[in-house]
C-alpha positions in Angstrom: 0.1 0.0 -0.1 1.5 3.3 -1.0 -1.5 5.9 -1.2 -1.4 9.4 0.1 -3.7 8.4 3.0 -1.1 5.3 4.2 1.5 7.9 4.1 -0.7 10.3 6.5 -1.4 7.5 8.8 2.3 6.6 9.0 3.3 10.2 10.0 0.4 10.4 12.3 1.2 7.3 14.2 5.1 7.1 14.3 6.1 11.0 14.1 3.4 13.1 15.3 1.9 10.6 18.0 -1.4 12.0 17.4 -3.0 9.4 19.6 -0.7 10.2 22.4 1.0 6.7 23.1 4.0 8.1 24.4 1.8 9.8 27.1 -0.3 7.1 28.5 -0.2 6.1 32.2 -0.5 3.5 33.3 0.5 1.4 30.4 -2.5 -0.1 28.7 -2.5 -4.0 28.9 -5.2 -4.4 26.1 -5.6 -2.2 23.1 -8.4 -2.2 20.6 -7.7 -0.7 17.0 -11.1 0.1 15.0 -10.4 0.9 11.6 -6.6 -0.2 11.7 -6.1 0.1 7.8 -2.6 -1.4 7.2 -1.9 -1.4 10.9 0.4 1.5 11.7 -1.4 2.4 14.8 -1.0 -1.1 16.3 2.6 -1.4 15.0 3.4 1.8 17.0 1.4 0.4 20.0 3.5 -2.7 19.9 6.8 -0.6 19.9 5.7 1.5 23.0 3.9 -1.2 25.0 5.5 -4.8 24.2 3.6 -6.8 26.5 -0.1 -5.4 25.5 -2.4 -7.5 23.9 -3.7 -5.8 20.8 -6.6 -6.5 18.5 -7.0 -4.5 15.2 -10.2 -4.4 13.3 -10.3 -3.6 9.4 -13.1 -4.5 7.0 -11.6 -3.0 3.8 -10.5 -6.0 1.6 -7.9 -3.7 -0.2 -5.6 -3.1 2.8 -5.8 -6.5 4.4 -2.5 -8.2 2.7 -0.6 -5.3 4.2 -2.6 -5.5 7.4 -1.5 -9.2 7.6 2.1 -8.7 7.0 2.1 -5.8 9.7 0.3 -8.1 12.2 3.0 -10.7 11.8 6.0 -8.1 12.1 4.1 -6.3 15.0 3.0 -9.6 16.9 -0.7 -8.3 17.1 -4.1 -10.0 16.0 -6.3 -8.7 13.2 -9.8 -9.2 12.3 -11.1 -8.5 8.9 -14.2 -7.1 10.1 -16.2 -4.1 10.8 -17.2 -3.1 14.3 -20.8 -1.4 15.2 -23.3 -1.3 17.7 -24.8 -4.8 16.5 -23.6 -7.7 14.5 -24.4 -7.7 10.7 -22.9 -7.0 7.3 -21.6 -3.9 5.6 -20.2 -3.1 2.1 -17.3 -0.9 1.5 -17.4 2.6 -0.2 -13.6 2.9 -1.3 -13.2 5.4 -3.8 -10.3 7.3 -2.7 -7.3 7.0 -0.4 -7.7 3.5 1.8 -8.1 5.5 5.0 -11.0 7.3 3.9 -13.2 4.2 2.8 -16.3 4.0 4.8 -18.8 1.2 5.5 -22.5 0.9 4.7 -24.8 -1.3 6.2 -26.3 -4.3 4.3 -29.5 -6.5 5.1 -27.6 -9.7 4.8 -24.7 -11.6 3.6 -26.4 -12.5 0.5 -25.6 -9.0 -0.7 -22.0 -10.1 -0.9 -21.2 -8.1 2.4 -18.5 -8.0 5.1 -19.2 -9.2 8.4 -19.5 -6.8 11.3 -19.2 -7.6 14.9 -20.7 -5.6 18.0 -18.5 -3.6 20.0 -19.3 -5.9 23.0 -17.7 -8.9 21.1 -14.7 -7.0 20.3 -14.2 -6.0 24.0 -14.9 -9.5 25.1 -12.1 -10.9 22.9 -9.8 -8.9 24.7 -11.1 -10.3 28.1 -13.9 -7.9 28.5 -11.7 -4.9 29.3 -10.0 -2.3 27.1 -7.5 -0.2 28.5 -6.9 1.9 25.3 -9.5 2.2 22.4 -8.2 3.8 19.2 -11.1 4.4 16.7 -10.7 5.9 13.2 -13.6 4.5 11.3 -14.9 7.3 8.9 -18.3 8.0 10.5 -19.0 4.6 11.7 -18.3 5.9 15.2 -21.8 7.2 15.5 -23.3 3.8 15.1 -20.7 2.3 17.6 -21.7 5.2 20.3 -25.0 3.3 20.3 -23.6 0.1 22.0 -23.9 2.1 25.7 -23.3 -1.0 27.9 -20.2 -2.1 26.1 -18.6 1.2 26.5 -18.2 0.6 30.2 -15.4 -1.8 29.3 -13.4 1.0 27.9 -10.9 3.1 30.0 -9.1 5.5 27.5 -10.4 6.4 23.9 -8.3 8.2 21.2 -10.4 8.7 18.2 -10.7 10.7 15.2 -14.4 12.0 14.7 -16.2 12.8 11.4 -19.1 15.2 11.3 -21.2 13.4 9.0 -24.9 13.7 8.4 -25.1 17.4 9.6 -23.5 16.5 12.8 -21.6 19.2 14.9 -18.5 19.2 17.3 -21.2 19.8 20.2 -22.8 16.4 19.1 -19.3 14.7 19.7 -18.9 16.3 23.2 -22.6 15.4 24.0 -22.1 11.7 22.9 -19.0 11.2 24.7 -20.3 12.7 27.8 -23.3 10.7 27.7 -21.2 7.6 27.8 -19.2 8.8 31.0 -16.1 10.1 29.2 -14.1 13.4 30.1 -12.6 15.0 26.8 -9.0 15.9 27.8 -7.9 16.9 24.4 -9.8 18.0 21.4 -8.5 19.3 18.0 -11.2 20.5 15.6 -10.6 20.5 12.0 -12.9 21.1 8.9 -15.6 18.3 9.0 -13.5 16.0 11.3 -11.1 16.0 14.4 -9.3 14.4 17.0 -10.6 13.6 20.6 -8.7 12.0 23.5 -11.1 11.1 26.4 -10.9 8.9 29.8 -13.7 7.0 31.1 -15.0 8.6 34.6 -16.4 5.2 36.2 
């Protein structure tokens, strides 16, 4: 993979540390990467947290060969699945850089869909507790926010948000506050942004 988006992800994870991996304390034991693309975040996390259990999710078939190779190099587990509030099936809208591909819900697998697991299942696969959730899923976060009970199993959140369907920055803050997260850092850009947040339980 060598598209512009992949290069952006490399710099974001390894050079700029936009997800604040070097600032986390205590060190996470379980890390969930939703919207892994080719796996640069999971690779960066492995370099800083060599003992952590890391699971990466990515539904886009176009990047899976690269993700597989990086998972072997980084010693993390990957799932070629989307994550949502509920299990189901999705298709990919992949017309630009790979890191901008989006999922669209399907009614059934008969339409040639890609499997989606619910957030609770992704957390359960890590033992029921996620110390760090990184999420960059091009708008699918709004569906994942609906899995209210599952979010109790997340301690730290680092995410890129997307203001799809007329949503606002205030909607982002409201959604996270409703899930009992305190926002500790927020960078707003045109139509998207970055949030760090901590669960207040």
